[in-house]
N, C-alpha and C positions, 0 to 999 in steps of 0.2 A: 430162851429162858423165860421164866415167869417173874414179873416185876410187880410188887405190891405198890399200889398207887392210891393216894388220897387227894380228892378234889373237894374242898369244902367239907361237908359232913359225910361225903360218900367215900367208901373204901372199896377198892376192887383190885383184881389181879389182871394185868395185861400180859398176854403172850407176846414176846418180842423176838425179832429176828434181826441180826446184823446183816445189812444188805450191801454195805460198802465199808472198806477198811483201808485207809491210807495213813499209816502211823505218822503222828505229828502234824497231820493235815486235815483229815476228814473221817467221819463215821456216819454211815447211813443206817437208819433203823426203820423197821416196819412193825407196827403193833396191832394186835387184834384183841379186842375185848368188847365191852359195851359200845365204845366208840373206837373205830379203827383209824389207821392213817399211816403216813410216812413222814419221817423227819430226817434232818441232816444237821450235824454239828460240824463246824469248820473252824480251823485255827489258821491265823495269818500273822506273820511277823510285821510289826509296824515300827515307826521311829522310836528311838529311845530304848530299844531292847524290850519293848512291850509286845503283847500278843492280843490280837482281836479275836474274840470268840463269838461266833454267830450260830444261831439256832433257828432253823426253819422247820415249820410243821404244817402239814395238810391233814385235816381231820375229816372223817366221813361219818356222819351221824345216821343211824338207822332210822327208818320211817317212824318206828314207835317212839323215837326220841325227837321227833319233829323234822327229821331229814335236814334239808338245806335251811329251813326256817329255824329249826332248833340250833343249828350251827351258828346262824346269824345272831340269835339271842344269847348264845353262850359266849360268843367272841369277847365282849368286854370283860366278863368275869374271868375267862381263861387267860386273857392278856394280862390282867392284873396279877393273877396267880403266877404266871410264868415270869413276869418281871420281878416279882418277889423271889422266886426260886433262883433266877439268874443273879440277883443281888446277893443272895445267901451263898451261892457257889463262888462268886467273885471274892467275897469276904474270906471264905475258907481257903481258896487258892492263894490269896495274897498273904494269909497267915501261915500257909503251908500246913494246914490242918488235914489230918486223914479223913476220908469219907466216913459219914455216920451210917450205921445200919439201924433199922427200926424194927425189923422182924426177927423172931427167933430163928426162922429158916435161914435168913441171911447171915446171922451170927454163927450158926452151926456150920455153914459152908465155908467160913473163914478160918475155922480151927485147923491146926496142922494135923 
């Protein structure tokens, strides 16, 4: 599927593929775009009826984006963005808020 992504002032579309699916436990994803990579989301029950959500991501920067050096320089910025994204997700999940859509394409795909 195509996923509209915003990183700071940059807007791009990533082509994503689900590589693992374990309902209620894990989802793996591979994405191709300006920066490619693999990620994995996991859920694990913990004490008090709570759930631990973990997100791992390995990105591959092309040489024209600085390759490994570009990845090293982008790491602090991307870490801050992802922490903010995860805090927003946590807040929405705890409020039982439905997911937001930001593109017309996504809104159209949700129509009956």
